[in-house]
C-alpha positions as CSV (number, residue, x, y, z in Angstrom):
1,X,-105.0,132.4,-78.7
2,X,-106.9,133.4,-75.5
3,X,-106.4,136.9,-74.0
4,X,-104.8,135.3,-70.9
5,X,-102.3,133.6,-73.1
6,X,-101.2,137.0,-74.4
7,X,-101.0,138.3,-70.9
8,X,-98.8,135.4,-70.0
9,X,-96.5,136.1,-73.0
10,X,-96.3,139.8,-71.8
11,X,-95.0,138.5,-68.5
12,X,-92.6,135.9,-69.7
13,X,-91.1,137.2,-72.9
14,X,-87.9,139.3,-72.6
15,X,-88.1,143.0,-73.7
16,X,-86.3,142.2,-76.9
17,X,-86.3,138.8,-78.5
18,X,-84.2,137.6,-81.4
19,X,-85.7,135.8,-84.3
20,X,-83.8,132.6,-83.5
21,X,-85.2,132.6,-79.9
22,X,-88.9,132.9,-81.0
23,X,-89.5,129.2,-81.6
24,X,-88.2,128.3,-78.1
25,X,-90.1,131.2,-76.4
26,X,-93.4,130.4,-78.1
27,X,-93.2,126.6,-77.6
28,X,-92.6,126.0,-81.3
29,X,-95.7,128.0,-82.3
30,X,-93.8,129.8,-85.1
31,X,-90.4,129.1,-86.6
32,X,-87.6,131.5,-87.3
33,X,-87.7,130.6,-90.9
34,X,-91.4,131.4,-91.1
35,X,-90.7,134.7,-89.5
36,X,-88.0,135.4,-92.0
37,X,-90.3,134.6,-94.9
38,X,-93.1,136.8,-93.5
39,X,-90.6,139.6,-93.1
40,X,-89.6,139.4,-96.7
41,X,-93.3,139.7,-97.6
42,X,-93.8,142.6,-95.3
43,X,-96.2,140.6,-93.1
44,X,-94.0,139.9,-90.1
45,X,-93.8,141.9,-86.8
46,X,-91.9,145.2,-86.9
47,X,-88.3,144.3,-86.6
48,X,-85.1,145.7,-85.2
49,X,-81.7,144.9,-86.5
50,X,-78.2,145.0,-85.1
51,X,-75.8,144.2,-87.9
52,X,-77.1,141.0,-89.4
53,X,-79.2,140.0,-86.3
54,X,-82.9,140.5,-86.4
55,X,-85.1,140.9,-83.3
56,X,-88.4,142.2,-82.1
57,X,-89.6,144.1,-79.2
58,X,-92.0,142.3,-76.9
59,X,-94.7,144.8,-77.5
60,X,-94.4,144.7,-81.3
61,X,-94.2,140.9,-81.4
62,X,-97.3,140.4,-79.2
63,X,-99.2,143.1,-81.1
64,X,-98.4,141.2,-84.4
65,X,-99.5,137.9,-82.9
66,X,-102.8,139.5,-81.7
67,X,-103.4,140.9,-85.2
68,X,-102.9,137.5,-86.8
69,X,-104.4,135.3,-84.1
70,X,-107.7,133.6,-84.6
71,X,-110.0,132.5,-81.9
72,X,-109.1,129.5,-79.9
73,X,-111.6,126.6,-79.5
74,X,-112.2,127.7,-75.9
75,X,-113.3,131.1,-77.1
76,X,-115.9,129.6,-79.5
């Protein structure tokens, strides 16, 4: 993902996003089920919980995406 793509996410994502909103907010880039699986493995973004609901802060989610992101074809 390009740096400007992350900047765009920082502008458009809400301050806190629920796991179930992630697919819609990222254009289907990652599913809620995949996030749940990664969370069980300790490989997902740092989470917050409210009862049984799981969510992520914008900053933690974007930092996690940056840490996992490879280079896009445009970056070489």
